[in-house]
ChimeraX commands (.cxc) that place a marker at each C-alpha (Angstrom):
marker #1 position 66.73,93.09,107.84 radius 0.5
marker #1 position 68.95,90.25,108.98 radius 0.5
marker #1 position 69.60,88.72,105.53 radius 0.5
marker #1 position 68.31,85.31,106.94 radius 0.5
marker #1 position 65.69,83.14,105.21 radius 0.5
marker #1 position 62.04,83.30,106.18 radius 0.5
marker #1 position 62.05,79.90,107.82 radius 0.5
marker #1 position 65.07,80.76,109.87 radius 0.5
marker #1 position 63.45,84.03,111.02 radius 0.5
marker #1 position 60.11,82.17,111.89 radius 0.5
marker #1 position 62.22,79.57,113.93 radius 0.5
marker #1 position 64.04,82.37,115.72 radius 0.5
marker #1 position 60.70,84.30,116.56 radius 0.5
marker #1 position 59.19,80.92,117.86 radius 0.5
marker #1 position 62.38,80.35,120.06 radius 0.5
marker #1 position 62.23,83.92,121.23 radius 0.5
marker #1 position 58.61,83.67,122.07 radius 0.5
marker #1 position 57.77,86.61,119.66 radius 0.5
marker #1 position 60.39,88.91,121.13 radius 0.5
marker #1 position 61.71,90.64,117.91 radius 0.5
marker #1 position 65.02,91.94,119.48 radius 0.5
marker #1 position 65.85,88.43,120.99 radius 0.5
marker #1 position 64.98,86.83,117.76 radius 0.5
marker #1 position 67.36,89.06,115.98 radius 0.5
marker #1 position 70.11,88.14,118.32 radius 0.5
marker #1 position 69.41,84.56,117.80 radius 0.5
marker #1 position 69.63,84.83,114.18 radius 0.5
marker #1 position 73.01,86.71,114.43 radius 0.5
marker #1 position 74.47,84.05,116.85 radius 0.5
marker #1 position 73.28,81.22,114.58 radius 0.5
marker #1 position 74.81,83.07,111.46 radius 0.5
marker #1 position 78.20,83.36,113.35 radius 0.5
marker #1 position 78.07,79.76,114.18 radius 0.5
marker #1 position 77.54,78.81,110.53 radius 0.5
marker #1 position 80.28,81.08,109.45 radius 0.5
marker #1 position 82.68,79.21,111.96 radius 0.5
marker #1 position 81.65,75.92,110.26 radius 0.5
marker #1 position 82.62,77.25,106.91 radius 0.5
marker #1 position 86.12,78.56,107.71 radius 0.5
marker #1 position 87.89,75.37,106.58 radius 0.5
marker #1 position 86.34,75.58,103.03 radius 0.5
marker #1 position 88.57,76.68,100.20 radius 0.5
marker #1 position 87.86,80.18,98.88 radius 0.5
marker #1 position 89.01,79.73,95.07 radius 0.5
marker #1 position 87.15,82.58,93.47 radius 0.5
marker #1 position 88.16,86.20,94.17 radius 0.5
marker #1 position 87.94,89.81,93.55 radius 0.5
marker #1 position 90.36,92.68,93.52 radius 0.5
marker #1 position 88.74,95.84,95.05 radius 0.5
marker #1 position 90.50,99.21,94.46 radius 0.5
marker #1 position 89.69,102.34,96.37 radius 0.5
marker #1 position 91.27,105.82,96.27 radius 0.5
marker #1 position 90.32,108.52,98.81 radius 0.5
marker #1 position 90.75,111.91,97.85 radius 0.5
marker #1 position 93.71,111.15,95.33 radius 0.5
marker #1 position 96.00,110.90,98.41 radius 0.5
marker #1 position 95.36,107.35,99.89 radius 0.5
marker #1 position 94.81,104.22,97.72 radius 0.5
marker #1 position 94.01,100.57,98.62 radius 0.5
marker #1 position 94.06,97.32,96.69 radius 0.5
marker #1 position 92.40,94.54,98.31 radius 0.5
marker #1 position 92.32,90.83,97.46 radius 0.5
marker #1 position 89.19,88.96,98.95 radius 0.5
marker #1 position 88.07,85.67,98.20 radius 0.5
marker #1 position 84.90,83.35,98.33 radius 0.5
marker #1 position 84.17,79.78,97.35 radius 0.5
marker #1 position 82.29,80.62,94.01 radius 0.5
marker #1 position 82.09,83.18,91.40 radius 0.5
marker #1 position 78.32,83.41,91.98 radius 0.5
marker #1 position 78.94,84.92,95.48 radius 0.5
marker #1 position 81.84,87.03,94.36 radius 0.5
marker #1 position 79.36,88.84,91.97 radius 0.5
marker #1 position 76.77,89.16,94.64 radius 0.5
marker #1 position 75.88,92.53,96.17 radius 0.5
marker #1 position 76.55,91.58,99.83 radius 0.5
marker #1 position 80.23,90.47,98.83 radius 0.5
marker #1 position 80.84,93.44,96.62 radius 0.5
marker #1 position 79.60,95.86,99.41 radius 0.5
marker #1 position 81.81,94.11,101.96 radius 0.5
marker #1 position 84.89,94.57,99.60 radius 0.5
marker #1 position 84.22,98.19,99.19 radius 0.5
marker #1 position 83.64,98.69,103.02 radius 0.5
marker #1 position 86.86,96.93,103.79 radius 0.5
marker #1 position 88.85,98.98,101.34 radius 0.5
marker #1 position 87.51,102.13,102.72 radius 0.5
marker #1 position 88.24,100.88,106.29 radius 0.5
marker #1 position 91.81,99.98,105.37 radius 0.5
marker #1 position 92.23,103.53,103.92 radius 0.5
marker #1 position 90.94,105.13,107.05 radius 0.5
marker #1 position 92.50,102.87,109.68 radius 0.5
marker #1 position 95.78,101.68,108.12 radius 0.5
marker #1 position 96.04,98.19,109.73 radius 0.5
marker #1 position 99.39,96.45,109.61 radius 0.5
marker #1 position 98.11,93.22,108.09 radius 0.5
marker #1 position 95.13,91.04,107.66 radius 0.5
marker #1 position 95.08,89.71,111.31 radius 0.5
marker #1 position 95.24,93.27,112.46 radius 0.5
marker #1 position 92.46,94.21,110.06 radius 0.5
marker #1 position 90.02,91.63,111.29 radius 0.5
marker #1 position 90.70,92.55,115.17 radius 0.5
marker #1 position 90.01,96.33,114.43 radius 0.5
marker #1 position 86.71,97.95,115.38 radius 0.5
marker #1 position 84.93,98.84,112.14 radius 0.5
marker #1 position 85.40,102.49,111.19 radius 0.5
marker #1 position 81.67,102.95,110.60 radius 0.5
marker #1 position 80.48,101.25,113.64 radius 0.5
marker #1 position 82.65,101.04,116.64 radius 0.5
marker #1 position 80.74,98.28,118.28 radius 0.5
marker #1 position 81.40,96.02,115.37 radius 0.5
marker #1 position 84.79,94.24,114.91 radius 0.5
marker #1 position 85.89,93.96,111.14 radius 0.5
marker #1 position 86.04,90.11,111.59 radius 0.5
marker #1 position 82.40,90.17,112.79 radius 0.5
marker #1 position 81.49,92.16,109.84 radius 0.5
marker #1 position 83.03,89.49,107.56 radius 0.5
marker #1 position 81.38,86.70,109.44 radius 0.5
marker #1 position 77.98,88.54,108.96 radius 0.5
marker #1 position 78.35,88.42,105.25 radius 0.5
marker #1 position 79.51,84.78,105.47 radius 0.5
marker #1 position 76.25,83.96,107.26 radius 0.5
marker #1 position 74.28,85.88,104.64 radius 0.5
marker #1 position 75.84,84.45,101.55 radius 0.5
marker #1 position 76.42,80.88,102.86 radius 0.5
marker #1 position 80.07,80.56,101.74 radius 0.5
marker #1 position 83.41,81.00,103.28 radius 0.5
marker #1 position 85.04,84.56,102.79 radius 0.5
marker #1 position 88.82,85.09,103.13 radius 0.5
marker #1 position 90.51,88.40,103.16 radius 0.5
marker #1 position 93.79,87.38,101.54 radius 0.5
marker #1 position 95.92,90.58,101.41 radius 0.5
marker #1 position 95.89,94.33,100.82 radius 0.5
marker #1 position 98.28,97.07,100.04 radius 0.5
marker #1 position 97.85,100.61,101.20 radius 0.5
marker #1 position 99.51,103.67,99.53 radius 0.5
marker #1 position 99.66,107.20,100.90 radius 0.5
marker #1 position 101.09,110.38,99.73 radius 0.5
marker link #1:1,2 radius 0.2
marker link #1:2,3 radius 0.2
marker link #1:3,4 radius 0.2
marker link #1:4,5 radius 0.2
marker link #1:5,6 radius 0.2
marker link #1:6,7 radius 0.2
marker link #1:7,8 radius 0.2
marker link #1:8,9 radius 0.2
marker link #1:9,10 radius 0.2
marker link #1:10,11 radius 0.2
marker link #1:11,12 radius 0.2
marker link #1:12,13 radius 0.2
marker link #1:13,14 radius 0.2
marker link #1:14,15 radius 0.2
marker link #1:15,16 radius 0.2
marker link #1:16,17 radius 0.2
marker link #1:17,18 radius 0.2
marker link #1:18,19 radius 0.2
marker link #1:19,20 radius 0.2
marker link #1:20,21 radius 0.2
marker link #1:21,22 radius 0.2
marker link #1:22,23 radius 0.2
marker link #1:23,24 radius 0.2
marker link #1:24,25 radius 0.2
marker link #1:25,26 radius 0.2
marker link #1:26,27 radius 0.2
marker link #1:27,28 radius 0.2
marker link #1:28,29 radius 0.2
marker link #1:29,30 radius 0.2
marker link #1:30,31 radius 0.2
marker link #1:31,32 radius 0.2
marker link #1:32,33 radius 0.2
marker link #1:33,34 radius 0.2
marker link #1:34,35 radius 0.2
marker link #1:35,36 radius 0.2
marker link #1:36,37 radius 0.2
marker link #1:37,38 radius 0.2
marker link #1:38,39 radius 0.2
marker link #1:39,40 radius 0.2
marker link #1:40,41 radius 0.2
marker link #1:41,42 radius 0.2
marker link #1:42,43 radius 0.2
marker link #1:43,44 radius 0.2
marker link #1:44,45 radius 0.2
marker link #1:45,46 radius 0.2
marker link #1:46,47 radius 0.2
marker link #1:47,48 radius 0.2
marker link #1:48,49 radius 0.2
marker link #1:49,50 radius 0.2
marker link #1:50,51 radius 0.2
marker link #1:51,52 radius 0.2
marker link #1:52,53 radius 0.2
marker link #1:53,54 radius 0.2
marker link #1:54,55 radius 0.2
marker link #1:55,56 radius 0.2
marker link #1:56,57 radius 0.2
marker link #1:57,58 radius 0.2
marker link #1:58,59 radius 0.2
marker link #1:59,60 radius 0.2
marker link #1:60,61 radius 0.2
marker link #1:61,62 radius 0.2
marker link #1:62,63 radius 0.2
marker link #1:63,64 radius 0.2
marker link #1:64,65 radius 0.2
marker link #1:65,66 radius 0.2
marker link #1:66,67 radius 0.2
marker link #1:67,68 radius 0.2
marker link #1:68,69 radius 0.2
marker link #1:69,70 radius 0.2
marker link #1:70,71 radius 0.2
marker link #1:71,72 radius 0.2
marker link #1:72,73 radius 0.2
marker link #1:73,74 radius 0.2
marker link #1:74,75 radius 0.2
marker link #1:75,76 radius 0.2
marker link #1:76,77 radius 0.2
marker link #1:77,78 radius 0.2
marker link #1:78,79 radius 0.2
marker link #1:79,80 radius 0.2
marker link #1:80,81 radius 0.2
marker link #1:81,82 radius 0.2
marker link #1:82,83 radius 0.2
marker link #1:83,84 radius 0.2
marker link #1:84,85 radius 0.2
marker link #1:85,86 radius 0.2
marker link #1:86,87 radius 0.2
marker link #1:87,88 radius 0.2
marker link #1:88,89 radius 0.2
marker link #1:89,90 radius 0.2
marker link #1:90,91 radius 0.2
marker link #1:91,92 radius 0.2
marker link #1:92,93 radius 0.2
marker link #1:93,94 radius 0.2
marker link #1:94,95 radius 0.2
marker link #1:95,96 radius 0.2
marker link #1:96,97 radius 0.2
marker link #1:97,98 radius 0.2
marker link #1:98,99 radius 0.2
marker link #1:99,100 radius 0.2
marker link #1:100,101 radius 0.2
marker link #1:101,102 radius 0.2
marker link #1:102,103 radius 0.2
marker link #1:103,104 radius 0.2
marker link #1:104,105 radius 0.2
marker link #1:105,106 radius 0.2
marker link #1:106,107 radius 0.2
marker link #1:107,108 radius 0.2
marker link #1:108,109 radius 0.2
marker link #1:109,110 radius 0.2
marker link #1:110,111 radius 0.2
marker link #1:111,112 radius 0.2
marker link #1:112,113 radius 0.2
marker link #1:113,114 radius 0.2
marker link #1:114,115 radius 0.2
marker link #1:115,116 radius 0.2
marker link #1:116,117 radius 0.2
marker link #1:117,118 radius 0.2
marker link #1:118,119 radius 0.2
marker link #1:119,120 radius 0.2
marker link #1:120,121 radius 0.2
marker link #1:121,122 radius 0.2
marker link #1:122,123 radius 0.2
marker link #1:123,124 radius 0.2
marker link #1:124,125 radius 0.2
marker link #1:125,126 radius 0.2
marker link #1:126,127 radius 0.2
marker link #1:127,128 radius 0.2
marker link #1:128,129 radius 0.2
marker link #1:129,130 radius 0.2
marker link #1:130,131 radius 0.2
marker link #1:131,132 radius 0.2
marker link #1:132,133 radius 0.2
marker link #1:133,134 radius 0.2
marker link #1:134,135 radius 0.2
marker link #1:135,136 radius 0.2
view
């Protein structure tokens, strides 16, 4: 459910004294802390994600991770697709504005936190490098 390892889940449940919702919050907090530590790492491998919505809006997104292994992983590919769809819908001005926006599918989650969640899941730094949005 959280994408965390079995032992990390067990530690969180022990720390939360068996409270499942509190353990989930602990796992998320710890994952975000891990993501912050990975921010300085070089993201050399990458992916170009293209998305066209209704033939009228198109997005080309460049997103990077540290290794090709992670770039080919399902969480990374899903994140890439979700970000391209978000850009098509919300039209952010640049990468900084993109990361500061509420995520289009869940207004309680910021796009930056969505990226950090995948960083915590895959264990590598992920960087949204640039994007271009076209609209007729």
